[in-house]
N, C-alpha and C positions, 0 to 999 in steps of 0.2 A: 734438189738443186734448181730445177726449173721453177718450182713454186717460189723459191727465194728470189729469183730473178724477176718474176712477175710482181711480187710484192714490192721489190725495189723500184721497178718502173712505175707502178701505181703510186708509190710515195713521191717520186719525182713529178708525176703529173699533178698530184695534189698540191705540191709546192708551187708549181707553175701557175695553177689556177688561183692559188692564194695571192701570188704576186700580181696577177691581173686584177684582183679585186681591191687590194690595199692601195689607198691613195692618201697623199698628204700634200698640201699646198698646190693642189690641182694636177699633180703628176702621179701616175701609178708607179709602183716599185719596179715593175718590168721596164717601164720607159726610162727610168734612171739608169738601169743596167744597159739598156739599148744605147743610151747616149755614151756610156763608157766604152762600149765596143766600137762605136763609130769614130772615136778619137784616133787620130793617126799615130800618135805616140802610144807606147805600151802602157806606161803609167802616167796618165794625164792628171796632174794635181787638181785641176779644175773639176774633173769628173769625180774624183774622190771627195772634193769639197761639196759638190752637189749632193752626193749620197749622204754625207754627214749632215747637211742641212735638211735633207729629206727626213732622216732619222729624228732630228730635233723637232721638226714640225709634227711628225707622227707622234712623238712622245707628248708634246704639249697639247695638240689639238685633236689627235686621234684620226680615225679614218671615217670617211662618209660612205656608209653602205646603206643604200635605200632599204627601208623596211618593207617587206612584203608578207603575205600570209605564210610563205615558206620559211621566213626567218624564225617564226615561232614554232615550227614543226621540229620537235626534238625526236 
């Protein structure tokens, strides 16, 4: 049971690190979610629209991840 919890936490950390790396239109995915949390209203339509636009930009243009020597290490 503890091992499952540790794998769960490791998975969440991996997802968080991925959202810190993914970017589209100059904003990281984690920043878009941070903007959603900062809104005073619970369901801010503009925050959801920002997220939808981020997804569209990501789909069309992709993410800019700088290539390093570690990028090729499989």
